[in-house]
N, C-alpha and C positions, 0 to 999 in steps of 0.2 A: 809263223813263218815271216821273215822279213821280205817285203816286197815293194816295188816301185809304186809311188803315189803321185798325185798331182802336186805341183809346187804350192806350198801353203801361201795363201794370199795374206794371211795375218802375221807372217814372219817379219821380223825387223830387217831382214835382208831382201824383202820382196822388191824393193826399189832397184835392186841390182840385177834382176832377171833380164830386163831389156838389154839386148845387145851382148849377152853373155856368150862366151865360147863353149861353156858347159853350164848347165843348170839342171840338177836332178834332185829327187827326194825319195827317201826310203823310210818305211815305217814298220813298227812291230808292236804288238800288244804288250801292255804291262800287266803283271799279276796284281790281284787285290792286295792291298797293304803296302804297295811300293811307295817309297818316299816321294813327296812332292817337290823336294829340293832339287832343282835342275842342275846345280853344280855337282852335287853328289852323284846324280845319275850320269852326268857327262864324265866325271872322273872314273866312275865304275866301268862305263863302256870303253873308255880309252886306256884304262889302267893296266889291264893284263892282256897283252898281245899274244896271239897265237904264235907258236914257233915258226910256222911257215911265213907269217907276216914279218917277223923279225929278220928272217933270212932275206925276204923280198926287199925290205928296207935297206939291208946291207948291200945288196946288188944294186939297188937304185943309187945309193950314196956313192958307190964306186964308179958307177957310170956317169954321174953328173958332176962329180967333184972338179974335173978339169974345165967345166964350162962356167964356173963361178956361181952355180946354183947352190943355195943353202942345203947342207946335208942334215939329215935327222940327228946325226951324232953332234954336229955343231950346235943345233938348236937345243938338244938335251943338255949339253954342257953349259950353254948360255942361260938355261932356266934358273932364274933366281939371281944370277950374277949380273945380268944386264938391266936389272930394275924393271923388267917386263913380266907381268903375271902370265904364266903359261899353265895349260893343262896338257899333259904329255908334251908334244913338240909344238903345240899350237898356241899362238899369242891369244890372250883373252882380250877381246875388244869390249864386251859388255855382258853382264849377267843380270837378267831381270827375273821376276818371279817364275816365269814359265819358259824362258829361253836363254840359252848361252850362245854368244856369237864369238867364234874363234876364227883364226886365219893367219894370213901373213901377206906381205907385199914384197915383191922382188923385182928385179929389173926386167924379167921375162914375163911375169904374170902376177896378178893379185888374186887371192881366193878368200872366200868366207865360207864357214861352215856354221850352220844353225842347228843346235840341238834343242828341240822344242817339245815340251810335254803338252799333249792335248788330252782330252778326256779319254782315258783308257789306253792311250798309246804314246809312243815317242817317235818323233819324226826327225830324221837327219837330212838336212838340205845343204847342198854344195853349189856354190856359184864361182865360176872362174872367168876372169877377163884377161886375155893375153895381150901383151904389148908389142910383140915382135915375132919374127919367124921362129926363133928359139923357143918361145913360149908355145906357139902353135904345134911345133914338132914334139915338144915335151908332152903337151896335153894329149896329142894323138897317140903317143906311146903308152901313157899311163891310164888313159880312160878305161880300157877294159879291166885293168887291175883295180882301179878306183871303185868300180861297181862291185867287184868281188869283195874287196876289203870292207866297204861300208856294210854290205849285207852280212858278212862274216862277223864283224864286230857286234852288230845288233843281235844276231843269233847266239853268239858266244855269251854276251851279257844276259840274254834270256835264259840260256842253259844254266848259267851261274846264279840265276835268281834275282838279278838286279839288287842284290844286297838285302832282300826281304828277310827279316828274322824268322 
């Protein structure tokens, strides 16, 4: 079962925790035989979205388009054509042996997501820093959904077996 955990002190984004408007982490156990390749695990977790999440993203896109906030549709369309490596809609900042750092920067907020493999589990950490009132309002609206989405993605990947043969 995916559950909240303490913010990982050994994450590459740990330096961003101080002063964050949102910082949370969720973990779930990995089955024996799961790949150690963090990029593969990250792509597997983000690759097949639940239908309700696709619907939610559509509603979000419609709601934010008029405010100049990047839509998921725009980010998907830019994937590959803008010269920026992406996993799903997220810009790839860094991939190490045990951790993928994803995120994006916008005029209203910056966020980073760490997907980290630890012994026996995978931890998804999110850190958000808002720049203005629009960012704080947006974050207040999406935070409850963010928590549901992260836990759902972890549980869905676990049900699908993390790609274990």
